[in-house]
C-alpha positions in Angstrom: -44.5 -5.9 8.3 -42.9 -3.4 10.8 -38.9 -4.4 11.5 -38.3 -1.5 14.3 -35.7 0.5 11.9 -35.2 3.2 13.2 -35.3 6.6 10.4 -32.0 7.5 11.6 -29.0 5.7 12.1 -28.2 4.6 15.8 -24.6 5.7 15.3 -23.4 8.9 13.7 -19.6 9.6 13.5 -18.8 13.1 15.1 -16.1 13.2 12.6 -16.6 13.6 8.4 -15.6 10.7 6.3 -12.2 10.8 4.8 -12.5 11.4 1.0 -9.3 10.5 -0.3 -6.9 7.3 1.2 -3.5 6.7 0.3 -1.6 3.5 1.4 2.4 3.4 0.9 3.5 0.3 1.0 7.7 -0.2 1.3 8.4 -4.0 0.1 10.6 -5.2 2.9 10.0 -2.6 5.4 10.4 -4.7 8.6 9.4 -3.3 12.4 11.9 -5.4 13.9 14.9 -3.1 14.6 13.1 -0.2 13.6 14.2 2.0 16.1 18.0 2.2 14.4 16.6 3.8 11.5 18.3 6.9 11.0 17.2 10.4 9.7 13.3 9.3 8.6 11.4 12.1 10.0 8.6 11.6 8.0 7.8 8.5 8.9 8.5 9.3 12.8 5.9 12.7 12.1 3.1 10.2 11.1 3.5 7.9 14.3 4.1 10.2 16.2 0.8 12.0 15.1 -1.5 9.4 14.2 -1.6 5.5 15.5 0.9 2.7 14.5 1.7 -0.9 15.4 5.1 -2.4 15.5 3.3 -6.1 16.2 1.3 -5.9 13.1 1.5 -10.1 11.5 2.3 -11.2 8.0 0.1 -13.9 6.8 1.8 -17.1 6.4 3.7 -17.7 4.0 5.3 -14.1 4.8 6.0 -13.5 1.2 5.8 -10.6 -1.3 3.0 -11.7 -3.6 0.8 -13.6 -0.6 1.1 -10.3 1.8 0.1 -7.7 -1.1 -3.0 -10.0 -1.9 -4.0 -10.2 1.3 -4.2 -6.4 2.1 -5.6 -5.4 -1.2 -8.2 -8.1 -1.5 -8.8 -8.3 2.5 -8.7 -12.0 3.0 -6.1 -14.7 3.9 -4.2 -16.8 1.5 -6.9 -19.6 2.3 -9.5 -17.7 1.1 -8.3 -15.4 -1.9 -6.0 -18.8 -2.9 -2.5 -16.7 -3.7 0.0 -18.9 -1.7 3.7 -18.1 -3.5 6.1 -15.2 -3.4 5.2 -14.3 -7.0 2.1 -16.2 -8.0 0.4 -14.7 -11.1 -2.8 -16.8 -11.0 -4.5 -18.0 -7.4 -2.6 -21.3 -6.7 -5.7 -22.6 -4.9 -9.2 -21.3 -6.4 -10.4 -18.3 -5.0 -13.5 -18.6 -2.9 -15.1 -16.0 -5.0 -14.1 -13.9 -7.8 -15.6 -10.5 -9.3 -16.8 -9.4 -12.8 -13.3 -9.3 -14.1 -12.6 -13.0 -12.9 -10.2 -12.4 -9.8 -11.1 -12.5 -5.8 -12.7 -8.5 -4.9 -9.7 -6.3 -4.7 -10.3 -2.3 -2.8 -9.5 -1.0 -6.4 -12.4 -3.1 -7.9 -14.7 -2.6 -4.8 -14.6 1.3 -4.6 -14.8 0.9 -8.8 -18.5 -0.7 -8.2 -19.1 1.6 -5.9 -17.9 5.0 -6.8 -17.9 4.1 -10.9 -16.4 7.6 -11.8 -13.7 7.4 -9.0 -9.8 7.9 -9.8 -7.8 5.3 -8.5 -3.8 4.9 -9.0 -1.0 2.3 -8.3 2.6 2.4 -9.0 4.6 0.0 -8.2 8.9 -1.0 -8.6 8.0 -4.8 -8.3 6.4 -6.8 -11.6 4.4 -9.2 -9.2 2.1 -6.3 -8.2 -0.2 -5.9 -11.2 -0.9 -9.7 -10.2 -2.9 -8.9 -7.0 -4.7 -5.8 -7.5 -7.1 -6.1 -10.3 -5.6 -3.9 -13.2 -8.8 -3.3 -15.2 -10.4 -1.6 -12.1 -7.6 1.2 -12.0 -7.5 4.4 -13.5 -3.6 4.7 -13.6 -1.0 2.4 -13.2 2.8 2.6 -13.7 5.7 0.3 -13.4 9.0 1.3 -12.7 11.6 -1.3 -12.9 13.4 -1.3 -9.8 17.3 0.2 -10.0 19.0 2.2 -8.0 17.2 5.7 -9.2 13.7 3.9 -9.6 12.3 5.4 -6.2 13.2 8.9 -6.9 11.4 8.4 -10.8 8.8 6.6 -8.7 8.6 9.5 -6.4 8.5 12.5 -9.2 5.7 10.3 -11.0 3.4 9.9 -7.8 3.9 14.0 -6.8 2.2 14.9 -10.2 -0.2 12.3 -10.5 -1.1 13.2 -7.1 -1.8 17.0 -8.0 -3.4 16.4 -11.7 -5.7 13.7 -10.9 -6.4 14.1 -6.4 -7.0 10.5 -6.4 -9.6 8.6 -4.0 -7.9 5.5 -3.8 -3.9 5.7 -4.6 -1.4 2.8 -3.8 2.1 3.7 -4.7 4.3 0.8 -3.8 8.2 1.0 -3.7 10.5 -2.3 -3.6 14.0 -0.9 -3.3 14.3 -1.3 1.2 13.4 -5.5 0.2 16.5 -5.6 -2.7 18.6 -3.8 -0.3 18.4 -6.7 2.0 18.7 -9.0 -0.3 22.1 -7.9 -1.4 23.5 -6.5 1.6 21.0 -7.7 4.4 18.4 -6.3 6.4 19.4 -4.2 9.5 22.6 -3.0 7.7 23.8 0.7 6.9 22.6 0.4 3.4 19.4 -0.7 4.5 18.8 2.3 6.6 20.4 4.2 4.1 17.6 3.2 1.7 14.8 3.9 4.3 15.9 7.2 4.4 15.6 7.7 0.9 12.0 6.4 1.4 11.5 8.8 3.5 12.6 11.7 1.6 10.0 10.4 -0.7 7.3 10.2 1.8 7.8 14.0 3.0 7.2 14.8 -1.0 4.0 12.9 -1.1 2.4 14.6 2.1 3.5 17.8 1.0 1.8 16.8 -2.9 -1.6 15.9 -0.7 -0.9 19.8 0.8 -0.2 21.8 -2.7 -3.1 19.8 -4.1 -5.6 20.9 -1.4 -6.8 17.5 -0.3 -4.2 16.8 2.5 -6.9 17.9 5.3 -9.4 15.1 3.8 -6.9 11.9 3.4 -6.1 8.9 5.4 -2.6 8.1 4.7 -1.7 4.9 5.7 2.4 3.2 5.5 2.9 -0.4 5.6 5.5 -2.8 4.7 4.7 -6.3 3.5 7.8 -8.3 5.0 10.7 -8.1 7.2 14.1 -10.4 6.6 16.7 -11.9 8.2 20.2 -11.7 7.3 20.1 -11.5 3.4 16.4 -13.6 3.3 
């Protein structure tokens, strides 16, 4: 039966598809009062030369595990079932699961569609590993959060990009969140830590250039939630 399907696509992009995606996750990075941030030239450069919004909303409840799960899975908590801050398994049964027994994530979808793709994730909050489908990832590295974990994480990130040129890479930093809880959101300490993260963002950008993949890479930077006072 003729379905009238054209031999050529009706829409063809005038831009080539990106070959790499790097999503830099900043746990606890808030849009509120971002204009008060000081010494963040790399974040500002990405914003000024790309696109951004200060009005993205978190899912509800707005806690780390729920938000990261929703971003990695492309679904809300009513669908994937992770509903608490540190969910290690779904609190409510996931509507669907993949061959690894977890709600499909961007990592599992890449693995299904590009079996040989290099993918990676580094993180400083242990809860991340429960919502990313570790069985679908080529490279996984945990850095227990302390005062120097951001720099150790960043050193590893840079070398990984240079060595492996991953198709999908999600490094997640936790120190902004920790500083918010210990010193308060929108304090001098909070913005000082954000400046340290900005240095790392600059190093990641340079690593992409040194690896020769910068022009073929989409860079995304996002927080999962903000904060108020010390909560």
